[in-house]
C-alpha positions as CSV (number, residue, x, y, z in Angstrom):
1,P,-55.5,-22.0,54.0
2,I,-51.8,-21.9,54.9
3,N,-50.1,-25.1,56.0
4,L,-47.0,-25.0,58.3
5,S,-45.0,-28.1,59.1
6,Y,-42.7,-28.2,62.1
7,F,-40.9,-30.7,64.4
8,D,-42.3,-31.2,67.9
9,P,-39.4,-32.2,70.3
10,S,-41.8,-33.2,73.1
11,S,-43.5,-35.8,70.9
12,A,-40.5,-36.4,68.6
13,R,-42.8,-36.0,65.6
14,Y,-43.5,-33.7,62.7
15,K,-46.8,-31.9,63.0
16,T,-48.7,-29.7,60.5
17,L,-50.8,-26.7,61.4
18,S,-53.4,-25.2,59.1
19,S,-54.9,-21.7,59.1
20,P,-58.6,-21.1,58.6
21,Q,-59.7,-20.5,55.0
22,Y,-60.6,-16.9,54.1
23,K,-62.5,-15.9,50.9
24,V,-61.5,-12.5,49.5
25,I,-63.7,-10.7,46.9
26,V,-62.1,-7.8,45.0
27,T,-64.2,-5.2,43.3
28,P,-63.2,-2.1,41.2
29,G,-62.5,1.0,43.2
30,D,-63.5,4.7,42.6
31,E,-60.0,6.2,42.8
32,S,-57.9,6.9,39.6
33,V,-54.6,5.3,39.0
34,S,-52.9,8.6,39.8
35,G,-54.2,8.4,43.3
36,L,-52.4,5.1,44.0
37,S,-49.3,5.0,46.0
38,G,-46.1,3.6,44.5
39,N,-44.3,4.1,41.2
40,F,-47.2,3.3,38.9
41,V,-48.2,6.1,36.5
42,A,-50.4,6.3,33.5
43,K,-48.8,7.2,30.2
44,S,-51.1,10.3,30.0
45,D,-49.5,11.5,33.3
46,V,-45.9,11.3,32.0
47,Q,-44.3,14.8,31.8
48,V,-41.1,16.0,30.2
49,L,-38.6,16.4,33.1
50,G,-35.7,18.5,31.9
51,R,-36.6,17.3,28.4
52,D,-34.8,14.0,29.1
53,I,-37.9,11.7,29.3
54,N,-40.6,11.4,26.6
55,F,-43.2,8.8,26.3
56,I,-42.7,6.4,23.4
57,K,-44.9,7.3,20.5
58,E,-46.8,4.2,19.3
59,T,-48.4,5.4,16.0
60,G,-47.2,7.5,13.0
61,L,-43.6,6.8,13.7
62,Q,-41.2,7.9,11.0
63,L,-37.5,7.1,11.2
64,V,-35.0,9.6,9.7
65,K,-31.5,8.5,8.8
66,S,-29.0,10.4,10.9
67,G,-25.9,9.6,9.0
68,A,-24.0,6.9,7.1
69,L,-22.8,3.8,9.0
70,P,-19.0,3.4,9.3
71,Y,-18.8,0.4,7.0
72,Q,-20.6,2.4,4.3
73,G,-17.7,4.8,3.8
74,W,-14.7,4.1,1.5
75,W,-12.3,5.1,4.3
76,F,-13.5,2.2,6.4
77,W,-12.6,-0.3,3.8
78,A,-9.4,1.5,3.0
79,G,-8.4,1.3,6.6
80,L,-9.0,-2.5,6.5
81,G,-7.0,-2.8,3.4
82,L,-4.0,-0.7,4.5
83,P,-2.5,-3.4,6.7
84,L,-2.7,-6.0,3.9
85,L,-1.0,-3.6,1.5
86,A,1.7,-2.8,4.0
87,F,2.3,-6.5,4.5
88,A,2.5,-7.1,0.8
89,G,4.9,-4.2,0.3
90,A,7.1,-5.3,3.1
91,F,7.2,-8.9,1.7
92,A,8.0,-7.6,-1.8
93,Y,10.8,-5.3,-0.4
94,R,12.3,-8.1,1.6
95,R,12.3,-10.4,-1.5
96,H,13.9,-7.7,-3.5
97,R,16.6,-7.2,-1.0
98,E,17.3,-10.9,-0.8
99,Q,17.6,-11.1,-4.6
100,M,19.8,-8.0,-4.7
101,S,22.2,-9.6,-2.2
102,G,22.1,-13.2,-3.6
103,D,21.4,-12.9,-7.3
104,I,24.2,-10.9,-9.1
105,G,22.4,-10.9,-12.4
106,Y,19.2,-9.5,-10.8
107,A,21.2,-6.9,-9.0
108,R,23.1,-5.8,-12.1
109,N,19.8,-5.5,-14.1
110,R,18.1,-3.5,-11.4
111,T,21.0,-1.0,-11.0
112,A,22.0,-0.8,-14.7
113,R,20.1,2.5,-15.4
114,R,21.3,4.1,-12.2
115,T,24.9,3.1,-12.9
116,A,24.7,4.4,-16.5
117,H,23.2,7.7,-15.3
118,K,26.2,8.2,-13.0
119,R,28.6,7.6,-15.9
120,L,26.7,10.1,-18.0
121,K,26.8,12.6,-15.2
122,G,30.6,12.0,-15.0
123,A,30.9,12.4,-18.7
124,E,29.0,15.7,-18.6
125,N,31.3,17.0,-16.0
126,H,34.3,16.2,-18.2
127,L,32.6,17.9,-21.1
128,K,32.1,21.1,-19.0
129,S,35.7,21.1,-18.0
130,G,37.0,20.5,-21.5
131,A,38.5,17.1,-20.8
132,F,37.2,15.6,-24.1
133,S,39.3,12.4,-24.1
134,E,38.0,11.5,-20.6
135,F,34.5,12.5,-21.7
136,Y,34.5,10.0,-24.6
137,G,36.0,7.3,-22.5
138,E,33.3,7.8,-19.8
139,M,30.6,7.8,-22.5
140,S,31.9,4.5,-24.0
141,R,32.0,2.9,-20.6
142,G,28.5,4.0,-19.9
143,L,27.1,2.6,-23.1
144,I,28.9,-0.8,-23.0
145,G,28.5,-1.1,-19.2
146,F,24.8,-0.6,-19.5
147,L,24.5,-3.4,-22.0
148,G,26.6,-5.7,-19.8
149,D,24.5,-5.0,-16.7
150,K,21.2,-5.4,-18.4
151,T,22.2,-8.7,-20.0
152,N,24.4,-9.9,-17.1
153,R,27.3,-10.4,-19.6
154,E,30.9,-9.4,-19.5
155,T,31.1,-7.0,-22.3
156,T,34.6,-5.7,-21.8
157,G,36.7,-6.9,-24.7
158,M,33.7,-7.8,-26.8
159,T,34.2,-7.3,-30.5
160,R,31.8,-5.3,-32.6
161,L,30.2,-8.4,-34.1
162,E,29.7,-9.9,-30.6
163,I,28.0,-6.8,-29.3
164,E,25.7,-6.7,-32.4
165,A,24.8,-10.4,-31.9
166,L,24.0,-9.8,-28.2
167,L,21.7,-6.9,-29.1
168,A,20.0,-9.1,-31.7
169,D,19.5,-11.8,-29.1
170,Y,17.4,-9.3,-27.1
171,D,15.3,-8.3,-30.2
172,V,16.8,-4.8,-30.4
173,N,15.7,-3.4,-33.8
174,D,18.2,-2.7,-36.6
175,D,18.1,1.1,-36.3
176,L,18.8,1.1,-32.6
177,R,21.5,-1.5,-32.9
178,Q,23.3,0.6,-35.5
179,D,22.9,3.8,-33.4
180,F,24.4,2.0,-30.4
181,L,27.4,0.6,-32.4
182,T,27.9,4.0,-34.1
183,C,28.1,5.7,-30.7
184,L,30.7,3.2,-29.5
185,D,32.8,3.6,-32.7
186,E,32.6,7.4,-32.5
187,A,33.6,7.4,-28.9
188,D,36.6,5.2,-29.4
189,F,37.7,7.3,-32.5
190,R,37.3,10.7,-30.9
191,R,39.2,9.8,-27.8
192,F,42.4,9.7,-29.7
193,A,41.6,12.0,-32.7
194,P,41.4,15.6,-31.6
195,A,39.4,17.8,-34.0
196,D,38.2,21.4,-34.3
197,N,34.9,22.4,-32.6
198,Q,35.4,19.6,-30.0
199,A,33.0,21.2,-27.5
200,E,30.2,21.4,-30.0
201,Q,30.8,17.9,-31.3
202,A,31.0,16.5,-27.8
203,R,27.8,18.2,-26.8
204,D,26.0,16.7,-29.8
205,F,27.5,13.3,-29.1
206,F,26.4,13.5,-25.4
207,E,22.8,14.2,-26.5
208,R,22.8,11.3,-29.0
209,G,24.4,8.8,-26.6
210,S,21.9,9.7,-23.9
211,A,19.0,9.2,-26.3
212,V,20.4,5.8,-27.4
213,L,20.7,4.7,-23.7
214,D,17.2,5.8,-23.0
215,Q,15.8,3.9,-26.0
216,L,17.8,0.8,-25.2
217,S,16.6,0.8,-21.6
218,K,13.0,0.3,-23.0
219,R,14.0,-2.7,-25.1
220,I,16.1,-4.9,-22.8
């Protein structure tokens, strides 16, 4: 039965009404499910409509891998690592710039090879133009200037013994020390002592001086 409560204004009281009790007995019908109205359909009645709906297969299911997942590729992890590398590179560059502007010794050391290369280029130009005195002077400044920049020492005016001692302090081997000093001695001598076959001698000296600088750059 169904009970319904309401307020009766005439009696100023709540009253409850009850419906009669009905007993319903449900038995199976003869009609198939497809005959029922509504949206209920049996799985056997599902058809492909425009090939966009298929019934889910419940047995014999085999999954086939369609492709690699994004995180399984090297490019995915490379993409994640690039920002970190960029940040590290920017930090290292900033520190390098700060040291270049605030640390004279660091700046001289970092630019020593480039400065020496410019002097060698200038010396080669003098060689090509036949200005041999200027050539030997530029070679001498390139050699002694490179040593001063790499060691952050003032090498102008140093004696031969002081230069040899400085090279020894940086563990430069005996042969390379002697080659370096020989180049300095020869450059100073030939600046003021013209000789025959100057072009050939100057070219040979340029090759030897460049080789000494290259070897020295690997030692200090």
